[in-house]
Z-matrix of the N, CA and C atoms (Angstrom, degrees):
N
C 1 1.480
C 2 1.551 1 110.03
N 3 1.346 2 115.78 1 -43.27
C 4 1.460 3 120.28 2 179.88
C 5 1.599 4 109.08 3 -59.85
N 6 1.254 5 116.67 4 -45.84
C 7 1.518 6 120.35 5 179.06
C 8 1.478 7 112.02 6 -57.83
N 9 1.352 8 113.50 7 -44.98
C 10 1.484 9 117.25 8 -179.61
C 11 1.507 10 111.00 9 -64.84
N 12 1.399 11 119.65 10 -39.01
C 13 1.369 12 120.04 11 176.56
C 14 1.489 13 116.57 12 -64.22
N 15 1.389 14 113.45 13 -41.81
C 16 1.429 15 118.56 14 175.97
C 17 1.531 16 111.76 15 -61.45
N 18 1.334 17 115.15 16 -40.02
C 19 1.475 18 120.76 17 -177.77
C 20 1.571 19 109.35 18 -62.96
N 21 1.326 20 115.89 19 -41.92
C 22 1.416 21 125.11 20 179.79
C 23 1.520 22 109.00 21 -62.95
N 24 1.266 23 119.91 22 -46.70
C 25 1.515 24 125.42 23 -179.96
C 26 1.486 25 109.29 24 -64.93
N 27 1.298 26 119.51 25 -28.16
C 28 1.485 27 119.02 26 -174.73
C 29 1.572 28 109.03 27 -98.55
N 30 1.351 29 118.95 28 11.57
C 31 1.417 30 124.25 29 179.81
C 32 1.535 31 108.87 30 -90.96
N 33 1.321 32 116.96 31 157.24
C 34 1.456 33 126.87 32 177.69
C 35 1.512 34 108.42 33 -98.78
N 36 1.309 35 118.73 34 140.84
C 37 1.392 36 120.90 35 -177.47
C 38 1.586 37 109.48 36 -130.02
N 39 1.285 38 117.83 37 143.81
C 40 1.461 39 119.55 38 174.23
C 41 1.525 40 108.16 39 -142.29
N 42 1.417 41 113.45 40 158.82
C 43 1.451 42 119.63 41 -177.85
C 44 1.504 43 106.51 42 -72.82
N 45 1.312 44 113.01 43 145.04
C 46 1.469 45 123.31 44 174.73
C 47 1.557 46 106.21 45 -65.54
N 48 1.314 47 118.88 46 136.42
C 49 1.450 48 125.82 47 -179.45
C 50 1.506 49 110.53 48 -70.53
N 51 1.386 50 116.75 49 -15.91
C 52 1.474 51 121.18 50 177.83
C 53 1.497 52 111.08 51 -86.55
N 54 1.326 53 120.26 52 10.19
C 55 1.421 54 121.78 53 -177.86
C 56 1.594 55 107.87 54 -121.77
N 57 1.296 56 111.17 55 125.75
C 58 1.504 57 118.88 56 175.76
C 59 1.439 58 107.80 57 -102.01
N 60 1.356 59 118.73 58 152.87
C 61 1.420 60 122.03 59 -179.26
C 62 1.453 61 115.61 60 -153.24
N 63 1.310 62 117.19 61 155.43
C 64 1.420 63 122.22 62 177.51
C 65 1.593 64 107.39 63 -142.71
N 66 1.293 65 114.29 64 151.66
C 67 1.463 66 118.27 65 172.59
C 68 1.509 67 108.08 66 -87.62
N 69 1.327 68 117.53 67 144.36
C 70 1.401 69 122.47 68 -179.01
C 71 1.547 70 104.76 69 -137.03
N 72 1.342 71 117.23 70 99.46
C 73 1.421 72 118.19 71 -169.50
C 74 1.493 73 113.15 72 62.55
N 75 1.309 74 120.08 73 -126.56
C 76 1.490 75 122.51 74 177.69
C 77 1.584 76 109.08 75 -86.63
N 78 1.313 77 115.29 76 -15.46
C 79 1.461 78 117.66 77 -172.73
C 80 1.535 79 110.75 78 -92.57
N 81 1.381 80 113.59 79 178.55
C 82 1.467 81 119.94 80 -178.91
C 83 1.508 82 106.93 81 -138.49
N 84 1.374 83 119.20 82 129.45
C 85 1.426 84 124.86 83 -178.35
C 86 1.550 85 105.70 84 -107.09
N 87 1.360 86 114.07 85 124.93
C 88 1.434 87 117.48 86 177.32
C 89 1.550 88 112.31 87 -112.96
N 90 1.263 89 119.82 88 148.00
C 91 1.452 90 124.84 89 -179.96
C 92 1.544 91 107.27 90 -131.46
N 93 1.308 92 118.51 91 111.38
C 94 1.495 93 122.14 92 172.63
C 95 1.466 94 107.62 93 -77.67
N 96 1.298 95 118.14 94 113.37
C 97 1.531 96 123.72 95 -173.14
C 98 1.490 97 109.76 96 -65.69
N 99 1.298 98 122.69 97 -33.83
C 100 1.422 99 124.58 98 -175.69
C 101 1.575 100 111.09 99 -73.53
N 102 1.371 101 115.64 100 -45.36
C 103 1.434 102 119.27 101 -176.84
C 104 1.550 103 111.07 102 -90.44
N 105 1.352 104 117.90 103 -20.82
C 106 1.421 105 117.62 104 -175.27
C 107 1.551 106 115.81 105 76.91
N 108 1.253 107 115.50 106 8.09
C 109 1.507 108 121.31 107 -178.50
C 110 1.468 109 111.39 108 -87.85
N 111 1.317 110 116.37 109 131.48
C 112 1.523 111 121.43 110 171.38
C 113 1.411 112 112.33 111 -91.83
N 114 1.372 113 119.11 112 149.69
C 115 1.406 114 127.23 113 177.32
C 116 1.546 115 109.67 114 -135.44
N 117 1.341 116 117.55 115 148.10
C 118 1.377 117 121.65 116 178.17
C 119 1.525 118 111.45 117 -124.72
N 120 1.344 119 116.91 118 126.82
C 121 1.474 120 121.59 119 175.34
C 122 1.459 121 109.40 120 -107.82
N 123 1.301 122 114.38 121 143.16
C 124 1.455 123 121.06 122 175.65
C 125 1.575 124 110.11 123 -77.33
N 126 1.285 125 115.98 124 -176.35
C 127 1.515 126 117.20 125 -175.73
C 128 1.547 127 114.77 126 -56.17
N 129 1.327 128 113.31 127 -42.01
C 130 1.516 129 120.42 128 -179.70
C 131 1.531 130 107.84 129 -64.07
N 132 1.406 131 113.13 130 -46.23
C 133 1.432 132 118.04 131 179.25
C 134 1.507 133 113.09 132 -62.06
N 135 1.348 134 117.43 133 -35.53
C 136 1.433 135 123.03 134 179.09
C 137 1.530 136 110.98 135 -63.61
N 138 1.371 137 113.29 136 -41.51
C 139 1.476 138 118.05 137 178.67
C 140 1.551 139 109.64 138 -60.99
N 141 1.292 140 111.83 139 -47.65
C 142 1.562 141 116.31 140 175.45
C 143 1.486 142 111.58 141 -55.48
N 144 1.298 143 117.54 142 -51.99
C 145 1.505 144 120.88 143 -179.14
C 146 1.389 145 114.06 144 -54.99
N 147 1.319 146 119.20 145 -46.19
C 148 1.475 147 124.28 146 179.32
C 149 1.488 148 111.95 147 -61.11
N 150 1.399 149 117.15 148 -30.41
C 151 1.453 150 119.69 149 -176.77
C 152 1.553 151 112.67 150 -83.64
N 153 1.323 152 116.07 151 -10.75
C 154 1.446 153 118.46 152 -173.82
C 155 1.549 154 109.52 153 -82.67
N 156 1.260 155 116.09 154 71.68
C 157 1.504 156 126.15 155 -177.06
C 158 1.518 157 114.33 156 -103.32
N 159 1.262 158 118.44 157 -0.66
C 160 1.489 159 122.43 158 179.31
C 161 1.521 160 111.45 159 81.19
N 162 1.302 161 118.07 160 5.44
C 163 1.504 162 118.95 161 -176.33
C 164 1.586 163 110.25 162 -106.48
N 165 1.321 164 116.66 163 -17.32
C 166 1.506 165 116.99 164 -177.41
C 167 1.516 166 109.68 165 -120.56
N 168 1.316 167 115.87 166 148.33
C 169 1.465 168 121.25 167 173.22
C 170 1.508 169 107.64 168 -72.27
N 171 1.270 170 114.34 169 156.66
C 172 1.493 171 121.07 170 178.27
C 173 1.471 172 110.39 171 -55.61
N 174 1.367 173 119.32 172 -43.67
C 175 1.497 174 123.31 173 177.25
C 176 1.486 175 111.92 174 -57.43
N 177 1.276 176 120.23 175 -34.02
C 178 1.424 177 126.83 176 -178.30
C 179 1.540 178 108.71 177 -73.43
N 180 1.298 179 115.61 178 -43.77
C 181 1.477 180 122.47 179 175.23
C 182 1.523 181 108.81 180 -59.74
N 183 1.286 182 116.67 181 -44.30
C 184 1.463 183 122.61 182 -177.86
C 185 1.588 184 108.52 183 -58.30
N 186 1.313 185 115.63 184 -48.58
C 187 1.480 186 122.78 185 177.64
C 188 1.571 187 112.93 186 -54.88
N 189 1.321 188 114.73 187 -40.21
C 190 1.520 189 119.63 188 -178.59
C 191 1.476 190 106.99 189 -70.33
N 192 1.344 191 118.54 190 -40.86
C 193 1.536 192 117.90 191 -178.52
C 194 1.513 193 109.93 192 -70.23
N 195 1.325 194 118.79 193 -34.97
C 196 1.442 195 123.09 194 -177.69
C 197 1.554 196 109.23 195 -66.22
N 198 1.332 197 116.90 196 -24.44
C 199 1.549 198 119.79 197 176.97
C 200 1.570 199 107.04 198 -67.88
N 201 1.250 200 118.44 199 -27.05
C 202 1.517 201 119.82 200 -177.19
C 203 1.495 202 112.83 201 -92.70
N 204 1.329 203 117.97 202 -22.13
C 205 1.496 204 116.56 203 -173.68
C 206 1.563 205 108.09 204 -131.21
N 207 1.289 206 115.41 205 147.52
C 208 1.436 207 124.07 206 179.62
C 209 1.523 208 108.38 207 -89.16
N 210 1.299 209 117.21 208 96.87
C 211 1.467 210 121.84 209 -178.93
C 212 1.552 211 106.78 210 -152.25
N 213 1.252 212 120.02 211 147.06
C 214 1.478 213 120.86 212 -178.42
C 215 1.606 214 108.62 213 -77.21
N 216 1.291 215 110.89 214 154.02
C 217 1.515 216 115.72 215 -171.83
C 218 1.496 217 112.54 216 -63.15
N 219 1.369 218 120.46 217 -35.06
C 220 1.471 219 122.05 218 177.36
C 221 1.459 220 113.45 219 -61.81
N 222 1.279 221 117.13 220 -46.12
C 223 1.471 222 123.24 221 178.15
C 224 1.497 223 111.74 222 -61.89
N 225 1.311 224 115.27 223 -48.69
C 226 1.410 225 122.92 224 178.88
C 227 1.566 226 111.26 225 -58.33
N 228 1.349 227 116.03 226 -48.02
C 229 1.453 228 118.71 227 178.95
C 230 1.522 229 111.80 228 -58.83
N 231 1.351 230 116.70 229 -43.76
C 232 1.448 231 120.29 230 -177.16
C 233 1.493 232 110.60 231 -65.31
N 234 1.352 233 116.02 232 -45.71
C 235 1.462 234 116.27 233 179.06
C 236 1.483 235 113.36 234 -67.62
N 237 1.348 236 120.13 235 -33.73
C 238 1.467 237 123.42 236 -179.95
C 239 1.478 238 107.36 237 -66.88
N 240 1.354 239 119.32 238 -43.08
C 241 1.486 240 119.31 239 -176.94
C 242 1.500 241 110.03 240 -66.48
N 243 1.311 242 117.49 241 -40.96
C 244 1.505 243 117.66 242 176.14
C 245 1.446 244 113.86 243 -59.54
N 246 1.368 245 118.23 244 -43.62
C 247 1.480 246 121.05 245 176.92
C 248 1.549 247 111.63 246 -62.11
N 249 1.345 248 113.70 247 -43.83
C 250 1.549 249 117.58 248 -177.74
C 251 1.558 250 107.75 249 -65.31
N 252 1.307 251 116.42 250 -38.71
C 253 1.561 252 117.80 251 178.03
C 254 1.550 253 109.36 252 -58.91
N 255 1.352 254 113.52 253 -44.86
C 256 1.508 255 115.29 254 -178.07
C 257 1.615 256 109.15 255 -68.80
N 258 1.295 257 120.15 256 -38.42
C 259 1.460 258 121.87 257 -179.97
C 260 1.538 259 108.14 258 -62.92
N 261 1.375 260 118.92 259 -41.29
C 262 1.400 261 122.64 260 179.24
C 263 1.586 262 111.29 261 -66.18
N 264 1.334 263 114.54 262 -45.50
C 265 1.366 264 123.08 263 -177.03
C 266 1.647 265 109.04 264 -57.65
N 267 1.324 266 114.60 265 -40.47
C 268 1.465 267 120.47 266 -177.91
C 269 1.543 268 111.96 267 -88.67
N 270 1.304 269 117.47 268 7.85
C 271 1.423 270 126.21 269 175.99
C 272 1.536 271 109.71 270 59.78
N 273 1.274 272 116.03 271 38.80
C 274 1.471 273 120.60 272 173.84
C 275 1.473 274 114.98 273 -90.87
N 276 1.278 275 117.08 274 -23.05
C 277 1.533 276 123.60 275 179.11
C 278 1.530 277 109.42 276 -132.64
N 279 1.318 278 116.25 277 159.82
C 280 1.401 279 129.04 278 175.70
C 281 1.489 280 106.43 279 -122.21
N 282 1.331 281 119.74 280 149.23
C 283 1.404 282 124.43 281 -179.60
C 284 1.563 283 110.60 282 -139.43
N 285 1.380 284 113.30 283 152.19
C 286 1.427 285 120.22 284 176.60
C 287 1.515 286 109.06 285 -154.05
N 288 1.324 287 117.14 286 159.93
C 289 1.480 288 118.64 287 177.69
C 290 1.503 289 111.17 288 -78.56
N 291 1.315 290 117.80 289 -7.39
C 292 1.531 291 120.74 290 178.90
C 293 1.551 292 107.06 291 -118.43
N 294 1.291 293 111.70 292 150.29
C 295 1.454 294 118.83 293 -179.94
C 296 1.497 295 112.90 294 -59.19
N 297 1.335 296 116.87 295 149.05
C 298 1.507 297 120.24 296 179.33
C 299 1.451 298 114.99 297 -88.46
N 300 1.363 299 114.74 298 9.07
C 301 1.445 300 118.74 299 178.83
C 302 1.540 301 113.60 300 -59.31
N 303 1.299 302 116.07 301 140.42
C 304 1.463 303 117.17 302 -178.91
C 305 1.542 304 110.83 303 -71.31
N 306 1.338 305 118.76 304 140.36
C 307 1.460 306 118.48 305 178.34
C 308 1.475 307 111.34 306 -65.01
N 309 1.317 308 116.72 307 143.08
C 310 1.428 309 119.50 308 177.99
C 311 1.460 310 115.13 309 -85.29
N 312 1.295 311 118.70 310 138.01
C 313 1.482 312 123.95 311 -179.08
C 314 1.556 313 103.12 312 -84.07
N 315 1.303 314 115.85 313 141.51
C 316 1.490 315 119.93 314 -179.84
C 317 1.591 316 107.12 315 -102.32
């Protein structure tokens, strides 16, 4: 379990291209174009969603969010993993052990 958790935290995540989104106040509204299902994220969820650009590991995103909120690392990691599992299950995000950055042409 510990290895799986560490592997998850070291993975890169990006938003699914089939999801359109807009901020609404402090919240974020998502629409999965294939399923037609809407989702709402609160302010903390919006911060996470905006950070899912495929360039940062989940652990790096966690550190950035922790700069904004007073919460212990264990609680934050547990909550973050639960949210990410839900986002994956709903096909809202993709993840990989490698960055999603486009290879540079020389």
